[in-house]
Structure formats: structure tokens, C-alpha cells
N, C-alpha and C positions, 0 to 999 in steps of 0.2 A: 334810425328813427328813435325819437325820445318817447317813451311810453307815457300816454296822457295821465295826468293826476286825477284820481277819482274825485268827482264832485262830492262835497260833504254830505249831500242828501242821499247819495246812492250807496247801496249796500252790495258789494261784490260777492259776499257769501250768502248762503241760503240757510235761514234758521230752521229748526226742526218743525216749527209751526207752519212755515211756508212749504217745507217739503211734504208734510202730511197733506196739505191742501192740493199740491200738485199730484200726489199719488192718488187722491180721490178722483181727480179729473181723468188721468191717463192710465192708472194702474201701475203696478210694480214692474211689469215687463216693458213699459215704455218710458221708464225714468232711469237715467244713469247718473251716478255720482261718485263711483269709485275712480281713483286717479288713473288707473290703467284703461278705463273706459273713456273718460272725458278727454284724455290726451289725444284721442283720435279726432277731436273736434276743435283743436287748438290752432289750426292753421288752414291756409288754402295753398295756392301755388306761389304766393309771395314769400318773402324772406323772414317775416316776423311771426312769432307764435305767442299765444296767450291762452291758458287753459281755463275753461269755464268751471263754475262750481257744480253745474249739473246740465244735463241734456234731456229734453223731453221730445216725444214723438206724437204729435196730435194726429187724429184720424178724421177730424171734421172741423168746420169753421167754428162750431160751438165750442169745441175743445180749445181752440186758439183763443177765443173770446174769454173763456173762463180762466185760462192760463194768464192772460194779460191782466185780468182783474186782480189776481193774486199778486202778480209781479208789481203792479202799480201800488197796491196796498202796502207792500213791503219794500218799496223803492229799489227793486232789483233790476239792474240793467239787462236788457234782452237783445239778443242778436239772432236774426233769422238766418237759416242756412239751407241751401239746396244740396248740390253735390260737392260743393267746396272746390270748384274748378277755377274760381276767380284768381287773377294774378296781381291784384292790387291791395289785398288785405281786407277787402270789404266784409267778409264773414268772420274775420278774426275777432273774438270777444275780448278786446283789449282791456276792458274793465272787469273781466270775470263774469260773474252773474250767471244768467241762464241762456243756453242756446236752444232755440226751437228749430228742430230739424224736420223738414217736410217730406221725408222719404216715404212716409205711410200715406200721404195724400197724393196718390200717383195715378188717378183714374182719368181717362178721357170720357167725359160725361155725355158729350153729344157731338156728332158730326153732321152738318147740314150743308151739303154742297149746293142745293137749290138756292139758298140764301148766302152761301159762301162764308161760313164761319164754323168754328169748332169751339166747344166749351171744355176747358181742362182744369184740373187741379194743379197746384204749383209744383208738385213733385214729379209730374210727367216729364220724362226725358225727351229732349228735342227729337232725337232719332226715332223714338217710339211713336211720336205724333206723326212723323213723316211716313212711317210704316202703316199707321192707321189710315192715313189719307190716300196712300198709293193705289189701293183697289178702286178708288173712285176717280182716279186720274187727276188728283189734286195734290198740292204740296203747300207747305208753310215756308215762305222764303228765307227768313233769318236763319243763317247756318254757321254759327261760330265754329272755330276750330275744334272746340270740345263737344261738338254736336252729338257724339256717341254717348256722352256721360252727363253733360250739363242739363239742368232742368229748366222748364219754362219759367218757373218762379224766379230762379236765379237770373235767367236771361232778361226778364223784365226788370229786376232790381238793378242790373248793370246796363240796361238798354243795349244788349248785345248786338253785334253786327255779324260779319263774316264775309267771305268772298263774293257771294251773290248780291250783297247789299249795294254794290256799285249800281246795279240796274234796279233792284227791287226795293231798296230801303232797309232801314234798321228795325229793331223790335217795335219801337214806338209807333211806327207806321202801320203796324198790324194788330194793335190792341184796340178793339172796339169797345170793350167794357171790362170791368173788373169788380171783384168783391175784395174788401180788405178789412182787417181788424186794426183799430187804432190802439194807442198806448193805454187807454183806460178800459179797453175791452169792447168798445162800441163797434158794431158791424156796419160798414157803409158800402154802398154800391154806386159806381160811376159808369157812365156810358150805357150802351145797349147793344142789341144784336143788329142794329141798323148801320149801314155803311155811312149814311149821312145823319149826324146827330150833333147839333150845336146848342143843346139845351143846357145853358149855364157854362161855367168854366170847364175846360177840358182837363179834368182832374186825372184822367188816365195818363196823360202826358206828364203831369207833374210827378206822379208816383213812379212812372217808368224812368229808371236811371237814378232814383233816389237812394238806392243801396240800403233799403230797409230802415232808413232814418225817419220816415213819416208814418209808415204802417206796414203790416204784413199781408201780402197778397195771398188770398185763400182760394181764389177762382179767377179764371181769365176767359174772356171771349175773344178769340183771335180770328183775324181774317185769313182765309185760305184762297188760293188761286189755282186755276187749271194748269196742268203741266204743259210746257210748250210742245209744239208739234215736232220740232227739230232742235237738237243740241249738237254743236260742233266745237271741238276742243283742239287748240294748238299749243305745242311746246316750241318756243322760239329761243335760239341762243345767239349771243353776240360776243365779239372779241373785245368790246369796250363797254364798261358799265354805264358811261354817259350816253352812249347810243341806246342802251336799254331803257334808261329813264326818259330820254327824249322821245322815244317811240310812244311811251305812255301818254305824254302830253299832246303829241301830234294826233294820236288816234282819238282821244277825247275831244280835242280841239276841232277835229274834222266833222263832228256831229254824230259819230258812231258811239253807241252806248252798249258795250259788251255786258254780258251777264256777270263776268268776272275778269279781272286782269291782275295777276299776281306776279310780283317781281322777286327774284332771288339772286344774290350775288354769288361769286365763286366760293367764298368761305362757306356759305350755307349749302350750296350744291354739293360740295365735297363732303361736308359733314353728313348729309343725307345719303349720299352714295356709299360712304364708308359703312353705314348702318344697314341700309335697305337693299343695296345692290340692284338698282332699278335701271341701270344702263344710262345714267345721266352723263352729260359731257363734262368731264372734269376740267377741261381747258377753257371752257366758256367763262368769260368775265362776268356775264350776267345772263339771266333768262327771264322770259315772260311766259306765263301760263295764261292763255287767253281763251275764254269760252263765250260763244254767242248762242243765242237761242231765239226761237220764234218760228214764223212761217218759213218753209224750206226755200222758197224763191228769194225772200228777203235775206235769209242767212247766206245764200250763195253770193248775192251782190255785196254784202258786207265783208265776206271773206276775201273777195277780190280786192276791195278797197284797203282792207287791213294788210293784205300781202304786199300791196304796192307801197304802203307807208313803211312797213318793216324792211323791205328791200332798199328803199331810199335811205333808211337809217342803218344800213350795213349789216343786216341780220346775216349770220353765216349758215344757219340751218332753220328751216321751218318744217316741223313735223306735225301732221294732223293725225289725231287718233282715228283709227279705221273702224274700231269696234267699241262697244261699251266697256269691254275689258281693258282696252287701251286707255280709255278715258279714266277708268278707275286707277290704272297704274300711274298715270300722270298726276292725278289728284292725291294719290297716296304719297307721292313725293312732297307735295305742298303741305298736306295735313300732318305729316310725320315730323315736320321740322322741329317743333317745340320739344317733343319727346326725345328726338335725337340729340338735341343740344343738352337736355337734362342729363344725358348719360356721359357727357364729356368732362364734367367737373363737379365738385361738390355742390356748387350753387349756379343757378342760371338767373340772369337779370334781363328782363325785357320790358319795353315800354311801347306805347302806341300813339306817339305824337302824330298829329295830322296837319297837313299843309294844303293850300290850294293846289290843284293838279298841275297848274302851270309852274309851280315851284318845286315839283318832285325832282327834276334834275339837280337843282341847286341844293335841295335838302340831302340828296344822296351824296353830293360832293362834300357838304358840311360834315356829315356823319363820318365819312372816310378820313377827312382831315383831322377831325377830333380824335378818332381812333388812333391815328398815327401820332398825334401830339402827346397822348397819354400812354402810348405803347399798350393799347388794349385791343384784343381781337374782337371786333364787332361784326357779326353777320347782319347783312341787310336783307330783311324780308318785308314785303309790303303788300297791302291791298292797294296797289299803286294807282289803280283807276280812280279811286276817290281820295288819293293823297294820304292814306292811312299807313304810316311807317311803323314797322316793328323791328327796331334795332335789338339784336340779341347778343349778349355777352356771357361767356362761360367764365366763372371765376371761383375763387375760394375766399370766403369772408374771413376765415381764420388768418389769412395772410393780410395783415393790417395795411401794409404799404400798398399792396395791389388793390385792395378794396378802396382805399382813398383815391387811387387813380380812376377806378371805375366810377365812383361817385362824382368826381370832378368832370369826367367825360359826360355823364348824363346831365349834370348841371348845365353844361354848355349845349348839349343836344336840345334840352327844353328851351333854353334861351334862344337858340337858333330857330326853332319852330315858331316861337312867338314873334321873333323879328321878321319872319317871312309871312306873317299874317295867319299863322296856324294856331293850333290849340293843344291842350295837354293830353287829351284822350279822345280817340275816335270811337272806342267800343269797350275798353277794359274798365273804365270808371276811374274814380279818384282814390277812394278808400284811404289807406294809410300811406300809400306810395307817393302821392303827388300833392298832398295838402300844402306843403311849403312852397310849391311853385304857383299856387293860385294867383298871387299878385302879378305874375307875368302876363296874365290874360284877362284879369278882372280887377276893377278898382274896389276900394273898400266899401263904397256905397252899394255897389252891386252885391258884394258878399254879405253886407248887412241885410239886404232884402231876403236873401236865402235864409239867413239866420232867423229873421222875423217869421218867415213861413214855418220853419222848423219849430219855433217856440209856440206858434199859434196852434199847430196840429199836435205837437208832443210837448206840452208845457213842462212836464216833469223831466224831460230829457232822458228817458229810459231806453228809447229805441236806438240801438247801435251807436251808443255814445263814443266819443273819441275819434269820429270820422270827420269828413270834410266840413261839416257845419258844427 
């Protein structure tokens, strides 16, 4: 990645005058500017780093508003940050300036199961919201792999997904309303607590997935749903990866909609088993983790239909979790994948190209062919039921020759996804990682429209500059 050139009107450093103004707003205990402190906010899980001049920790919407007014007056670029679990570089402050970290705004303000919503601040961790809803028999469906650490604000900024999104949808589908602070400090509210609300433009959807380039979310009204009566989980193994992938398209094509359907290849299975010792089949060429939920009778019928499809596609073993503990064990295998790969080499590179479900078998073939062509070990991990592919490669960027091969491999993976009618990102966002690939899926006129929206809402260009717009 080439570091963006700082626009002439932006000031990546913070003057003493601006610092004093920030200190008056948040106090000395919530302002960091020593290099050993700001270094902790220079990166996410992507491969690029850039250190901000300072980090502030607001505790209220009014704090954020006042901070933005100072930043605007001094032309300081501002990058919002949740837990920093993004893997596309979205919260990396590439132009320096100020990072606004929302870890102090972490309260669940309201849970209303009668009207099926919750009101949260942006720093609420996804898993903590789930815990808060559990006693009421409700849950919040979006469940990214980083569920235990990522925040709702960050999930909104990236329009996060997760395994359950096959059936339930992504973050955008659960944002009823929001409060946000614009680049000049104005506080705006969009949407409401109503499930049906078509009053004006659906600005919540525009801000969801905007990666902090339009405004900073300070409060969200999220839709919550009752927990299903029954949940059943299968781990299925195959001796052929193509049979694994074909089972995905056959199940979805049959009209069955599982809550989740996760694909892992042998490379990924063995990496997980080496680390976690969960008793996974090391000889399997591929596996599917399938979960269905709903009314018990309906689940039983779906399980029989799924088993027939799996058998037709030469599944060698179909294991159903007998207890909640077994379910947790199987999901531990899936959710541990990224952390396991991160231990294997100095760098891990992963993407989330998405293709139509009918093209999953072909996309798996393409990834494996590309990996062989460039002699790169790529693990295939996927939310396969919705076509969201996560090719993972362990590498060492200090090995220039190897890194060039990795980059060429991913160039071809993105091109293959576009050729198959897919897109660049299903849930991770664009950030720094995929900006150069935008022309593969979007013409210049389309990109110009997004740029026009950015300029209209953030005319000074101070919110998360250097990103996809």
C-alpha cells in the first residue's frame, strides 16, 4: 500500500492550542499523546500501521461534538476507533491527526423486548449485548468472528456480518436508528425505535458500512429477536473439497436456509487441530459446520433433507452435536481459525470476497488453482452459505519475493470473484486493503457518486481521510 499524501489543508500534527482545547473537553486522564501510548492505536489486524498525534476518549455525545468542533477549526484529520479488530485498515489513522476511541462509551442504555429493540453506545462489545439480552430470551443476530471483543460502533462502521448472517442478515438489517456527530460537530439523529419507518432517506443504511468517513456513531437503536426454540449443529467431513462446496450450493438451492453454514478446507482444519486439539478429522479434504434453528418439528424435517443432500454429495462423516457443550466445541473450531493462523507466521493476510452461492464450487477451485500457481499456502474458510469466502495465507512480508507472490495471488482472487459476479467484501469493508480493486466491481461514475456524498456530508474531508472515498 502507498501511504496517501496529506491534503494541503489538513494538519496531521496537533498544535498546543488544539491540545489545550481537547484537554478542556476530556481532561488529562482521557488524552494521550506520548509516542509509547499512541503507538497502541496505530493499527488494526491489517498489515499497515500509522501512528496518530493524539488519542482522546469521550464519555458522551456532547464530548464528541466538542472534539469535532476543535478538530474542524484546526483542520485535524479524525479517525474513529472501536476495539481495533478490523482487518482492512479502516481504523488506521493514515494521515496521523486524532483518534477518537469509544471505549468509555460502553453502556447498554435500554433493553425493550416488548418492542424488540435495544439502545446502546458505540463502545458496547457485541458479546456483552448478547449477555444483556440472554435473560430475556432474546439475541442480536450479527455475530462477527470478533464477537467477544468487537464493538457495536465498529460493527456498524464495517457493516459486520458473521456466520448467522446467512439466515438473519448483516448489521445494516438490525439498525433501526442512530445518533451521529458530523465533521463540524453537529449532532444528527436518523431512524427511530419503530420497525417500520420510511420517513425520508434511510440514512442509517448510508452510515452503516461507511467506515467512519461520514460521521461518528454515538448511539444506536438495534433490533433484537427472540432466541429460537431449537438449535441443531452438524460437523460434516468430505474426502473431496469440491463435494464440500457443491453441498453448499445444493442445500441453499433446495430452499433450505440454515442459520449458518461454514466451510473449511484441510489446510485450515489441520492448522486448527494443531493448536486446539479438538479431535477434528485431519484427513478430511473439507468440512461443513451447519447449524439450523427454529421450531423443533421444522428442524427435524430440515435435518433429514440436509442429510440426504450431504450423502448424495459423498459426505464421509456427519456428526451432530449432542449437547450445548458439543455445539460450543464445534464452534470453537470455526471461531479460532483466524487466531490460529496468526500464530503460524509473522503476518497473516485474509480477505472476504463474496460470490453468488451457485459459484462457490467454482470460486473454491479458482482459489486452489491460484494458490498452486504462485506456490502460496492458502487456507479456504468461508461463510459458504452466503458465498462469503475468507482465503487465509500465512506469510512473512520481510521476504520480498514471497510477499510479491502473495500479492499477485490475491490480485487474481479478486479478479476471479469479480468475473464470477461477486464483490470485493462481504463484511470486512474496504478500508486501505481493497481500494485499488474498486474498479473491478464499480465504474467511475458510481465511485463519483460516493465521492459526492462524502463531500456533501464532510466537505472538509477530515473524517477518516485516505480511505476508499
